[in-house]
C-alpha positions, 0 to 999 in steps of 0.5 A, a space after each residue: 304829182 299826177 297821183 296827188 291830183 288823182 287822189 284829190 279828185 277821188 277824195 272829192 268824188 267820195 265826199 260829194 257822194 257822202 254828202 248827196 246820199 242822205 239828201 237822196 234818201 230823204 227825197 226817196 222817202 218823201 216820194 214814197 209818202 207822196 205816192 201814198 197820199 196821192 193814192 189815197 186822194 185818187 181813191 177818195 176821188 173815185 169813191 166820191 165820184 161813184 158813191 156821191 159822198 156828202 160833205 159830211 162823209 168826205 172827211 170821215 172817209 178820208 180819215 179812214 183811208 189815211 189811217 189804213 194807209 199808215 197801218 199798211 205802210 207800217 205793216 209792210 216795213 215790219 220785217 219780223 212777220 212772215 208773208 202769211 202773217 202779213 197777209 192775214 193782218 192785211 185781210 184784217 185791216 181790210 175788214 176793219 176798213 169795211 166796218 168803218 165804211 159801213 158806219 159812214 156810208 148809206 146802205 146804197 153807197 155801201 153796196 156800191 162800195 163792196 162792188 168797187 175794185 179793191 186798191 191795187 186792182 187785186 183781182 176781181 171785185 171786192 164782192 167776188 173776193 168775199 165769195 171766194 174767201 168764204 
């Protein structure tokens, strides 16, 4: 009789774990997407504060940041790339974003944008990084 109760309890625990796992994974994925959206909003807020974006510029900048965020997420999830290939693609994406920003921002805003700390605080200022790469 004791073995039957223990077996029943074990089966219930295993069943509960099977039911809860997909819900936990869904929550984890939602948290990741939420963090990405939160980071984009923080970056947009910082750019708005430092660059004094106009009402016309804000949606354009936000769209460019969202597009880059989606591309970066897809690139991070692509396991077929080597670390060097991934790094090169990230660099290209950064350059693409810079080109888009140059088209959206005024000359003065773009100069300030180039000096802003890159996302993730990857060492120094963007301008410093460009000098090192060249």
